[in-house]
C-alpha positions as CSV (number, residue, x, y, z in Angstrom):
1,M,38.6,13.5,59.6
2,A,39.3,17.0,60.7
3,V,36.3,19.4,60.3
4,A,36.2,23.2,60.7
5,A,33.8,24.2,63.4
6,G,30.8,26.3,62.3
7,T,31.3,25.7,58.5
8,G,31.4,22.0,58.1
9,D,34.4,22.2,55.8
10,V,36.7,19.2,55.9
11,L,40.2,20.4,56.7
12,M,41.9,17.0,56.3
13,A,40.8,13.4,55.8
14,R,42.7,10.1,55.7
15,L,41.6,6.6,54.9
16,R,42.9,3.9,57.3
17,Q,43.3,0.2,56.7
18,G,41.5,-2.4,58.6
19,R,39.5,-2.0,61.8
20,A,41.6,0.8,63.2
21,N,41.0,2.1,66.7
22,T,39.7,5.6,66.8
23,A,42.8,7.1,68.3
24,R,45.4,5.2,66.3
25,G,47.6,7.7,64.6
26,A,45.4,10.5,65.8
27,A,48.3,12.5,67.3
28,H,50.2,12.5,64.0
29,F,47.0,13.3,62.1
30,L,46.5,16.3,64.4
31,R,50.1,17.6,63.9
32,E,49.7,17.3,60.2
33,T,46.3,19.1,60.2
34,V,47.6,22.0,62.3
35,S,50.6,22.3,60.0
36,R,48.4,22.5,56.9
37,V,46.0,25.0,58.5
38,R,48.9,27.2,59.5
39,H,50.5,27.0,56.1
40,A,47.1,28.0,54.6
41,G,47.3,31.3,56.5
42,A,45.5,30.7,59.8
43,T,47.2,32.8,62.5
44,G,44.7,32.8,65.3
45,Q,44.2,30.5,68.2
46,L,43.2,26.9,67.2
47,T,41.1,24.6,69.3
48,V,40.5,20.9,69.1
49,R,37.1,19.6,70.2
50,A,36.8,15.8,70.3
51,D,34.8,13.0,71.8
52,R,36.2,10.4,74.2
53,G,37.6,8.2,71.4
54,F,40.4,10.8,71.3
55,Y,40.9,11.0,75.0
56,N,44.6,9.9,75.4
57,H,47.9,11.4,76.5
58,A,49.5,11.5,73.0
59,I,46.7,13.8,71.6
60,V,46.8,16.2,74.6
61,A,50.6,16.3,74.3
62,A,50.4,17.0,70.6
63,C,48.0,19.9,71.3
64,R,50.3,21.4,73.8
65,K,53.4,21.1,71.6
66,A,51.5,22.7,68.7
67,K,50.1,25.5,71.0
68,V,46.5,24.3,70.2
69,R,43.8,24.5,72.9
70,F,41.9,21.3,73.5
71,S,38.4,20.3,74.7
72,I,38.1,16.5,74.9
73,T,35.4,14.3,76.4
74,A,36.8,12.2,79.2
75,R,36.4,8.5,79.8
76,Q,34.6,8.0,83.1
77,H,36.6,5.5,84.9
78,A,36.2,4.9,88.6
79,S,38.6,7.6,89.9
80,L,37.1,10.2,87.6
81,R,33.6,9.2,88.7
82,N,34.7,9.7,92.4
83,I,35.9,13.2,91.5
84,I,32.5,14.0,89.9
85,E,30.5,12.7,92.8
86,A,32.6,14.8,95.2
87,I,31.4,18.0,93.6
88,S,29.4,20.0,96.1
89,E,25.7,20.5,95.3
90,A,26.2,24.3,95.7
91,D,28.7,24.2,92.8
92,W,26.2,23.1,90.2
93,T,24.8,25.9,88.0
94,P,21.6,25.5,85.9
95,I,22.0,25.6,82.2
96,P,19.4,26.2,79.5
97,Y,17.8,22.9,78.5
98,W,14.6,21.7,76.8
99,M,13.3,20.5,80.2
100,E,13.4,23.2,82.9
101,G,15.8,22.3,85.8
102,A,17.0,19.2,84.1
103,A,20.6,20.1,83.4
104,D,23.4,21.7,85.4
105,V,27.1,22.3,84.9
106,A,30.0,22.4,87.4
107,E,33.8,22.7,87.3
108,T,36.7,21.2,89.2
109,T,40.3,20.4,88.5
110,Y,41.8,17.1,87.4
111,V,45.1,15.6,86.5
112,P,44.6,13.2,83.6
113,F,47.0,10.5,82.5
114,Q,48.8,10.6,85.9
115,H,51.2,7.8,85.0
116,E,52.8,10.1,82.3
117,P,55.8,12.2,83.4
118,D,54.6,15.5,81.8
119,T,51.0,15.5,82.9
120,V,49.5,18.7,84.3
121,T,46.4,19.8,86.0
122,V,43.5,20.9,83.7
123,R,39.9,22.1,84.0
124,L,37.3,19.3,84.3
125,I,33.9,20.6,83.3
126,V,30.9,18.3,83.9
127,R,27.4,18.5,82.7
128,R,24.7,16.5,84.5
129,V,21.3,15.8,83.0
130,K,18.2,14.3,84.5
131,P,16.9,11.2,82.6
132,T,13.8,11.8,80.6
133,P,10.8,11.0,82.9
134,G,9.5,7.5,82.3
135,S,12.7,6.3,80.6
136,Q,14.5,3.2,81.6
137,L,17.5,5.2,82.8
138,A,15.3,7.1,85.2
139,L,14.8,3.8,87.1
140,F,18.5,3.5,87.9
141,A,20.0,7.0,88.0
142,D,19.2,10.5,89.2
143,Y,21.6,12.1,86.6
144,S,23.7,11.1,83.7
145,Y,27.1,12.9,83.7
146,H,29.2,14.1,80.7
147,A,32.7,15.4,81.5
148,F,35.5,16.9,79.4
149,I,39.0,18.2,80.1
150,T,40.1,21.5,78.7
151,D,42.9,24.1,78.9
152,R,40.8,26.8,77.4
153,D,40.1,30.1,79.2
154,G,36.5,31.3,79.6
155,D,33.3,31.0,81.4
156,T,32.3,27.4,82.4
157,L,28.8,27.7,80.9
158,D,30.2,29.0,77.6
159,L,32.9,26.4,77.3
160,E,30.4,23.6,78.1
161,A,28.0,24.8,75.4
162,D,30.8,25.2,72.9
163,H,32.1,21.7,73.6
164,R,28.7,20.2,73.0
165,R,28.8,21.7,69.5
166,H,31.5,19.2,68.4
167,A,28.6,16.7,68.2
168,E,27.0,19.0,65.7
169,I,30.1,18.9,63.5
170,E,29.9,15.1,63.5
171,N,26.6,15.5,61.7
172,A,28.1,17.9,58.8
173,I,29.3,14.9,57.3
174,R,25.6,13.9,57.2
175,D,24.2,17.3,57.4
176,P,26.3,20.5,57.1
177,A,23.9,22.2,59.4
178,S,25.6,20.1,62.0
179,S,28.8,18.3,60.8
180,A,31.0,17.2,57.8
181,A,31.7,13.4,58.2
182,Q,27.9,12.6,58.1
183,A,27.1,14.7,55.0
184,L,29.8,12.7,53.2
185,K,28.5,9.4,54.6
186,Y,24.8,9.9,54.6
187,G,23.7,8.9,51.1
188,V,26.6,10.7,49.4
189,G,30.0,9.6,48.2
190,L,31.2,7.8,51.3
191,N,28.1,5.9,52.0
192,H,30.0,3.0,50.5
193,L,33.6,2.8,49.2
194,P,33.6,1.6,45.6
195,S,36.7,-0.6,45.4
196,G,38.4,-3.5,47.1
197,R,41.7,-1.7,46.6
198,F,43.0,0.7,49.2
199,P,44.6,3.3,46.8
200,A,41.4,3.6,44.8
201,N,39.3,4.1,47.9
202,A,41.8,6.7,49.2
203,A,41.5,8.6,45.9
204,W,37.7,8.3,46.1
205,L,37.9,9.9,49.6
206,A,40.0,12.8,48.4
207,V,37.6,13.5,45.5
208,Q,34.5,13.3,47.8
209,V,36.1,15.7,50.3
210,M,36.8,18.2,47.5
211,A,33.2,17.9,46.3
212,H,31.9,18.4,49.8
213,N,33.9,21.5,50.4
214,L,32.9,23.0,47.0
215,A,29.3,22.4,48.0
216,R,29.8,24.1,51.3
217,W,31.3,27.2,49.7
218,T,28.7,27.2,46.9
219,T,25.9,27.4,49.6
220,R,27.6,30.2,51.5
221,I,28.6,32.3,48.5
222,G,25.6,31.5,46.2
223,P,22.4,31.1,48.1
224,G,24.1,32.8,51.1
225,Q,23.0,30.1,53.5
226,P,25.7,28.6,55.8
227,V,23.4,25.7,56.6
228,M,22.2,23.6,53.7
229,T,22.6,19.9,53.1
230,T,24.2,18.6,50.0
231,K,21.0,16.7,49.2
232,T,19.0,20.0,49.3
233,L,21.6,21.8,47.2
234,R,21.4,19.1,44.5
235,R,17.6,19.0,44.6
236,R,17.1,22.8,44.4
237,F,19.9,24.0,42.3
238,F,21.8,21.2,40.5
239,S,19.2,18.5,39.5
240,L,16.4,20.8,38.2
241,P,14.9,20.3,34.7
242,G,15.7,22.9,32.2
243,R,16.1,23.6,28.5
244,I,18.9,25.5,26.7
245,T,18.0,27.5,23.6
246,R,20.1,29.4,21.1
247,K,18.8,32.5,19.3
248,A,20.6,35.4,17.7
249,R,23.9,34.0,18.9
250,R,22.6,34.1,22.5
251,I,22.2,31.1,24.8
252,T,19.2,31.1,27.1
253,L,18.5,28.7,30.0
254,H,14.8,28.1,30.4
255,L,13.8,26.9,33.9
256,P,10.4,25.5,35.0
257,Q,7.6,27.9,35.5
258,D,6.3,28.4,39.1
259,W,9.5,26.8,40.4
260,P,9.6,27.8,44.1
261,W,13.4,28.5,44.2
262,Q,13.6,30.5,41.0
263,N,14.5,33.8,42.6
264,Q,16.9,32.2,45.0
265,F,18.6,30.4,42.0
266,N,18.9,33.6,40.0
267,S,20.3,35.5,43.0
268,A,22.8,32.7,43.7
269,L,23.9,32.6,40.1
270,A,24.4,36.4,40.0
271,R,26.6,36.2,43.1
272,L,28.7,33.4,41.7
273,R,29.1,35.2,38.4
274,A,30.3,38.3,40.2
275,L,33.2,36.6,41.8
276,P,36.5,38.0,40.6
277,L,38.6,35.7,38.4
278,P,41.9,34.7,39.9
279,S,44.8,36.8,38.6
């Protein structure tokens, strides 16, 4: 599932059969997503942010061919771990964190997928975090390390903070404040697939994605809130008790008295009604 950063809109989704590996078919999926986004009118720089499940040569090669920047969490095998441990203590820069002095970031260079003929050197940005005091991890490690490869330009601190936001997008699917695949899965349409037949489930996925995106645009245009869960939208604006009356050829919607979101509902309804009709 491809999700737009910052909005939680699903750009593209595809149902796969069986217990598919995370990266299976991901390069083709990426190429198709980029093509659709470009045909929809996007002309600026595109960036792919992904976790280590998508750390493979085919995806990086697809990004380069499509002129898409990438920021992908790296798998920490032995050789990469040696590179991280070789970073000088003077190269670590403190980053804002909930526990003062508990997180730093550093940068070095790295050549991923060295067995491939077209591999190139990229930036390797590493965040280290002290374990929470008293936790089991604190007994065995001074820091936990999180590294990603990128070909993006920019300040190390800014790129590290932006890469971490891809985890937030993974929650819109549960909570659009964060990501799109969890809002769809968490108690909504994709919590369970309804059929034992693949085509029916694929159609169900497409319908749920359309509903999800409509909900995201409704919250931005109506209430004017970029961050609102689908559950909250239903509870406050869709599933409220009301009564419709007709008098003098006029239809009136009566909503509950002392309803806490009355003004917000009326404002949202006015904004939606003011949208120009398509020509």
